[in-house]
N, C-alpha and C positions, 0 to 999 in steps of 0.2 A: 798403585792406581788411585787417582783422586778425581772427584767430580764436584763442581760447585754450581750453585744456581742462586740467582737473586731475582726477586719479583716485587714490584710496587703494588701495595694494596691500599688505595686511598693515599693518605699522607704517610702511612707506615711502610716499612721495608721488611720483607721476609727473605731470609737467606738460609739455604740448606747446603750441606756438604756431606759427602761420603768418601771415606778413605779406607783402602785395603792394602795390606802388605803381606808378603810371603817370604820368610827368611829360611834359607837352607844352609846347613853347615856339614861338610864332609870332614871326618877326622880319621887320621891314620897315625897310630902310635906303636912304638916298639919298646917294650912289649905292650900288648893291649889290642892290636888288630885294628880293623876298620870299623867305623860307625857313622851313621848318617842321622842328623837332627833336622827338625823342621818345625817352624812356628808360624801361625797365621794370625793376623790382626784384622779386625773390622770395627770401624767407628762410623756412626751415622748421627748427625747433629743438625738442629734447626734453631734459628734465632730470629726474633722479631724486634725491630727498633721502632718505637712509637713516640712521636713528638707530641707534647701536650702544651697548650697555651703559647704556641710559637711555631717555628719551623726549624729544620736543621741549619738554616742560614742565619737565623735571628736568635735573640735572647729568649729564654723560656726553659720549661721542663722537658725532659726526655726520659723514657723508660726503655730498658732492654730486658727481654726474657728469653731464655734458651734452655734446651734440653738435649741430651745425647744418650746413646746406647753404645757401649763398648764391649767387645768380645775378643777372646784369645783362646787358641788351643794349640796343642803340640802333637800332631798326628804321628811324628817319627821321633823317637828318643833313643836310638841306638839300642844298647843292651840294658839301659837304665829304665827304672819304672816310669810308666806314662802317667798322665794326670788328666782329670776331667776338664772340659772347657770352662772358662771363666766368663761370666756375663755380669755386667753391672751398669748402673745408670749415672748420669751426671746432670747437673742443672745449674743455671745462673740467673740471678736477678740483680739489676743495677739501675741506678737513677742518676741523672745529671741535672744541674741547673746552671745556665749561663746568665750572668748578670747583664743588665743594660750596659752598652758600650763594648761588650764581648771581650773585655780584658781579663775578667775573673770568671773562673768556672769551678764549681764544686761537684764532687761525685762520691758515690758510695756503692758498694757491691758486695754480694755474697754468692759463693759458688761451691760446688762439690764435684770432684773428679776422681776417677779410679785409674790406677796404673797397674797393669799386670806385669809380673817379673819377666824380664827379657830372657831369651834363650841362653845368653852368656851367664846371667845370674843364676839360672836354674841348673845348668849342666856343665858349665865350663870349669875345668880344674885349674886353668890359668897357670900352666907350667908348674904344676904341683903346689901352688901357693894357696889353693882353695879346696876345702872339702865340699863336695857337691851336695846340695840340698834340694831334691826334686819336690819336696813338700812345701816349698816357699810359696806363701800366699800373696794376693794383691794388696796394695796399700791404697788408702783413701784419704784425699786431702780436702778438708773444708777450710776455705779461705774467706776472710772478710777484710774490707779495707775502706777507709774514708780519706779523701784527699782534696786538696785545693790547688789550683793552678792560676798564676797571674802572669800575663805575658803582653809584651808590646813588640814592635818590629825589631828592637835592639836589645830586648831583655825578656827573660822568661825564668820563672821560679816555680817549682812544684814540690809540695810536701805531702807525703802519704803515710798514714798510720795503718798498720796491718796486724792481723792475728791469724796464724796458720795452725791448724790442728791435723797432724798426719797420723791417722790410725793404722795399726799394723805396719809400722814403718819398717822398710827393708834396711837393715844395718849390718855392719860387719862385726863379728866377735872373734876372739881368739879361740882356736880349737885346742890349744894347750900343747901342741907339738910343733910350733913354729909356723903353723898354717892358719888361715882364716876360714870362717864359715858364715854364710849369709843367713840371717834369721829374721823373723818378724818380731818387733817389740810392740808393746801396747800402744804407745803414742809418743810423738815428738811435738812439743808446743813451742811456737816461736811468736814473739810479740816485739814489734819494733817500729822504727820510723825510717823513711827514705826521703832524701832530698836530692833534687836534680835542678841545676841552674845553668844558664848560659847568658852571656852578655857580649856586646860589641861596642868598642869605642874607636871609631875611625878605622885605622889599619890593624888594630889589635882586637883579639877575640879570646874569650875564656869560657871554660866549661868545668863544672864541678859535679861530683856525685858522692853521696855519703849515705851509708846504711848503719844504723845502730839497732841492735837486737839483743833480746834475751831468749836463749834457746834452752829448753829442758827436755830431758828424756825421762819418761815416767813408765816404769815397769817394775813391779815388786819382785819379779823372778830374775831380774838382771843381777849379775854378781856385783858386789860392792866396788870392785876394782874396774868395772866397765859400765859406768853410769853416766858418762859424759857423751853428748852427741858429737860425732866426728865432723871435723872440718867446718865448723860453724863459728867463725870469729864474731866477737861482740861488736867490732867496728871494722868497716872496710870502706875505702873511698879513694878518690883521685881528683887531681886538679890539673887542667891543661891550659897553657897560655900560648897562643900562636899569633903570628902577624906577618905582614909583608916586609921583606928585606931587600937591600940593593940587588941588582942583577936579576930582577924578577923572581927571586927566591921567596919561598914561604917557609918559615921555621916554626917549630913547636917544641915546647918543653913540658913534660908531663911528670908529675910526682904522684906516686901511689903508696898506699899504706894498708896493711892487713894486720889486725890485732891478733893477740894470742888465741890459740885454739887447741883442740885436743885430737888425738888419733889413737887407735888401738894398736899397740905394739905386739906383733905375733910372738916374739921370743920371750917377752916379759909377761905376756897374758894380762896386761892391764892398760889403762889409759895413761898416756904421757902427754905432756904439754909441748906445743910448738911455739917458740917465741915470736913476738910481733916482728914484722918486716916492713922496711921502707926502701923504695928504690926510685930511680929517675930514668926517664927515657928522653932522648933528644932526636929530632928529625928535621931534615931539610928536603924540600921538594921544589921542582921546577916543571912548568908545563910549556910545551911548544905547540903552536898551531901549524899544522902541516899544509893547510890550504888544499887546492885542488877542487874538483867538482863537488866534493862532499866536505863538510866541516869536520876534518879529522884532527886528532891531537895526540901528542906523545907526552907522557908524564913519567918523570924519573924521581924516585924517592930513595934517600939514603939516610942512615942514622945509626945510633947506638942505643941498644936496650940495656937496662941495668948499668947505667953509666959508671957508677962507683964500684961495680963488682960486689954488691952487697950479698951476703949469705941469706937466701930466701928459701925456707923450707915449706913446701906445700904438701908433703907426705912424710910419714914417719921414716926418718933416716935417709930420705932421698931429697937432696936439695934441687931446686930449679936451676936451669942453666945460669951461668954467671954473665959477664959482659958479652954481648953479642952484637956483631955488625950486621946490618941489613941493607939490601939493595934490591929494588924492584922497579920494573918497567911496565907501564900500562899504555896501551894503544886503543883509542876509541874513535 
């Protein structure tokens, strides 16, 4: 259930939102019997956008302030121990400045959010691969960023520097018997840069994205063999080039790269390294206008993902699918 509201107050805009969710899970195991689990979420948030020295349509300063309250409880936990409800707060403050000409925009922001563990994280045994930890606590993210965007009708480039501090981070550790256990670690710190760009030259278009980051797990109680943050590559990015082709076709070639990263190996009870991966996808698409009283269309897309059948490992010992053929039809 979700409800949103927006209201103009002078030149400012006030937005409010309320979201509720009720998750239920019925479990039947042999041996183990039947069990029912239930979790409820509630989030209420408000945000105010205030233009200063201009308007939303012209150059000038703008401020955004927001606050939220988030809650979660588990009224049904099968035969496992229950837990008290979790309530916490969130907040956001951000500022923007649009330069004259409106081609360049700078922004900065600071926010705090809390995430309660999901029902699956708390009580799921995941086919015997996880040791259940009903004492798992919420994690809190404090995020700050500064960015600049430059754009025209045929070109846009954005660069953002960020620092994330995740307190009581929910991470996986080896239980020592070939299984995992989710626990809270003191903190995970991530500092990095993000770049996103797009450009168009006649019939050709391109888009790039790149993330560079330094991620550290800090917890003096963590075993020496399990001190690397999982699935946090130092570099990840992609570049796509597309354009119009004969016979009204549109083609695209995409290259993607993910740098080396670490994961917890349950059998070895330590961190292991996953090697960097690079792969290519190719796609062809064609759109037909169907006519009639309404402007209807049919779009057919075909292509090959992981064209060179590269070995891509995104989990410990579990490679991603190799070369894949795709075909899709869309009607609108």
